[in-house]
C-alpha positions, -999 to +999 in steps of 0.1 A: +000+000+000+011+036-005+024+055+024+007+089+026+019+117+048+009+153+053+039+176+052+043+209+070+030+228+040-004+211+042-002+190+011-008+152+011+018+131-006+030+096-009+066+093-001+088+078-028+124+074-037+149+056-056+167+026-042+188+049-021+171+071+006+167+107-003+192+132+013+179+151+042+189+185+029+190+199-006+224+216+000+240+182+001+262+173-028+243+155-056+247+118-056+240+093-084+213+085-092+197+119-088+177+120-055+163+149-037+137+152-009+105+171-018+098+178+019+128+201+019+113+223-008+083+246-002+058+236-028+040+264-049+023+287-025-011+276-012-021+312-014-012+317-051-041+335-066-047+337-104-057+370-118-094+379-117-095+392-152-116+365-169-085+344-179-088+321-149-110+310-121-115+336-094-105+312-066-075+305-045-056+279-066-040+252-046-009+239-063-011+211-088-049+209-087-073+203-116-087+233-134-096+242-169-086+279-167-057+294-185-023+296-170-015+331-158+010+353-175+042+359-156+078+366-162+096+334-151+128+338-131+149+307-126+170+300-107+152+321-081+170+353-070+156+353-035+149+318-025+156+322+012+184+311+035+175+275+034+188+274-002+222+288+005+248+266-012+221+247-031+231+237-067+202+245-088+199+221-117+195+233-153+161+226-166+153+216-202+116+223-209+105+203-240+070+216-250+044+201-273+026+232-286-003+212-300-011+193-267-044+197-251-057+232-259-024+243-275-013+260-244+023+251-249+028+283-268+020+303-237+045+282-217+073+289-243+065+326-241+067+327-203+101+310-203+118+336-224+146+352-204+148+325-178+186+319-174+185+284-160+160+270-185+164+258-220+131+257-239+125+235-270+094+233-292+088+197-300+065+206-329+085+232-349+121+221-342+137+192-362+147+160-345+184+170-350+178+203-333+161+186-303+190+161-300+214+190-301+195+208-274+197+178-250+234+171-259+244+206-251+225+207-218+241+174-207+276+185-217+274+219-202+254+214-170+254+178-159+286+181-138+276+214-123+241+216-108+228+186-129+200+185-155+163+178-152+141+175-182+104+185-182+079+171-208+052+197-213+022+179-228+002+147-224+012+111-219+023+107-255+046+137-251+061+123-219+069+090-237+084+109-266+106+131-244+116+101-223+129+084-255+148+115-266+164+117-232+174+080-232+191+084-266+209+116-255+222+098-224+234+069-246+252+093-270+268+111-241+278+081-221+256+092-192+237+069-168+200+073-176+193+077-138+213+109-139+186+128-158+152+129-140+121+135-159+094+160-148+059+165-162+040+197-169+005+184-177-010+204-206-024+175-226-059+161-229-048+130-210-022+134-182-021+101-164+016+101-154+013+137-140-019+127-122-002+097-106+031+114-097+018+144-078+016+171-106-022+171-109-044+165-139-038+198-156-015+229-154-039+257-145-033+289-127-003+281-105+030+299-111+053+284-137+082+298-118+071+279-087+066+248-108+102+250-119+114+252-083+093+222-074+109+203-103+144+213-093+139+203-057+115+174-059+126+139-051+126+111-077+117+074-080+125+048-106+096+041-129+093+010-151+097+015-188+085-012-212+098-024-246+070-030-271+075-048-304+050-057-331+058-085-356+034-086-386+016-119-393+029-140-421+058-118-429+036-090-443+058-061-431+086-049-409+088-054-372+085-022-351+101-015-317+088+013-294+087+022-257+056+019-235+057+043-206+021+045-192-004+023-211-015+008-243-050-005-253-069-022-281-106-018-287-133+009-284-113+035-264-085+035-291-112+040-317-124+071-298-089+084-295-083+078-332-115+098-342-104+127-320-069+126-334-084+127-369-106+157-359-076+176-344-056+171-376-081+191-396-070+226-404-103+241-395-104+226-360-091+248-333-100+244-296-085+265-267-105+245-242-096+212-226-133+208-216-143+211-253-117+185-262-131+161-236-167+167-248-156+155-282-143+123-266-177+119-249-195+124-283-173+098-300-178+075-270-216+077-274-212+070-311-191+039-303-217+028-278-246+030-302-226+014-331-221-018-310-189-026-330-170-057-318-132-053-320-118-083-301-142-112-304-123-143-317-095-120-330-071-121-300-050-145-279-032-135-247-001-149-231+012-136-198+046-149-185+043-176-212+010-188-200-022-187-221-048-165-204-085-168-212-102-135-223-139-133-216-161-133-247-178-100-238-146-079-236-144-052-262-114-033-248-082-047-234-056-025-216-021-029-204-014-005-176+019+006-162+003+034-142-026+030-117-051+051-137-061+056-173-090+072-192-088+106-175-081+094-140-101+061-140-088+035-115-095+003-135-079-022-111-094-009-078-075-032-055-098-024-025-127-042-043-129-080-041-123-100-073-154-117-088-153-153-100-137-159-134-111-132-130-076-128-115-078-137-078-042-133-066-023-101-074+000-075-058-010-038-055-001-021-087+030+000-085+049+020-112+082+005-100+074-032-094+084-046-128+048-058-134+021-047-159-016-051-153-040-064-180-077-054-176-107-057-198-139-037-203-171-045-221-186-012-234-191+024-225-217+017-198-192-007-182-165+020-184-187+046-168-195+022-139-158+017-134-150+054-136-175+062-108-163+034-086-193+012-088-172-017-100-137-025-113-125-035-148-122-072-154-088-082-138-074-105-165-037-108-155-006-093-139+029-102-151+063-092-164+059-102-200+027-100-222+021-112-257-010-104-277-018-122-309-042-103-332-055-120-363-076-090-375-072-053-377-079-034-345-078+002-333-048+006-309-032+034-288+002+036-272+005+063-244-024+082-259-012+081-296-038+061-317-032+040-348-046+008-364-028-025-358-027-049-387-027-086-378+005-091-357+021-104-326+025-077-300+051-083-272+056-062-241+085-068-216+104-047-190+130-025-207+145-006-178+139+023-154+136+061-158+138+085-128+107+106-125+103+137-103+075+137-078+053+167-073+036+180-042+001+167-048-015+133-043+004+103-058-007+068-067+014+037-072+047+055-064+071+031-045+077+042-009+112+054+001+139+029+003+120+002-015+143-017-039+124-021-071+128-051-094 
């Protein structure tokens, strides 16, 4: 079970760390892997108040809380010029902010504008800059700053953006001969789906809280080692090339991937422009209703599942199968719900899902009404399996999504196995599935 504590700043958190306990004071010399204690850093002020000018909610905004209002304009200063005596001697890490300007309601453009002039931050536009330019940005940051105050990378976007940036950082570490655990990853949630941010204490959406205070929280937050998964697809009967990708949060096949694909197609149209996350989610609801009334069947007799080399039976009524590396999916839905008893004909013995246990959960859902019942806690998804290696054999086309990025899978064999670990920075909000301090992950 998670270990939740209330720190002196009034925020609830689940303590988490790498395999080495976090240092007791941030002024201590940096150790490898990069570990810091979030309790040593004041989180964004509980009294931070967004402007009452119609651009944001006229309420006191608690840090890292859900809100659909616009981030406030500010001139970001980092490193802070007057951080207080407790930070004397602290080596502020250099922060690389990699922003997806098309995520969510396209608010990444505002983030990039706010970062102009911040000396300790390098900002990169994932959309407009070339792959070579992005690689050069990371290479320069590692070579210039890693041995000074260190480097922390922030992915600004949704789960797909986080997975993208994680892959870029891994390749940069490999090019520079740097241990992957030396470069922690933070998340600024500005996508439509922000499951990793939600589970690691950064909230479900970046709203009215200060971007400058967010950077301080990233710089001083402690980290834990999160599982990353290698996913390969081998086409059936030699009909194409095998592909190899990284799974960070989740993947799924079935009706939710079809919904994601329709929204992705809508967003690709030149005429479509939404500055509201709420509107984006309403489109998802619309497409969900359309799926429900269509009664399409995606998985019947088209799928075989093996977990840890054992054939696992999939119920006939399942129309969505999900592989989860994070505790929640589908806009914060807890599919596994470990506090609820298992029903007959589903997985009976399992461990509490954790992002660092080297295991991935396999769950199934019947339809939209089933999904809504799960979302509101009336039931849990069908617990199908939990294991370290998963193989799915598809003998028909199926809509599929990987970390929120939709596509169509041709008949193939899909394999998922543990790839390694990536250090993730923990925010000051509620966390789920984060290993407790000192726990040695597999």
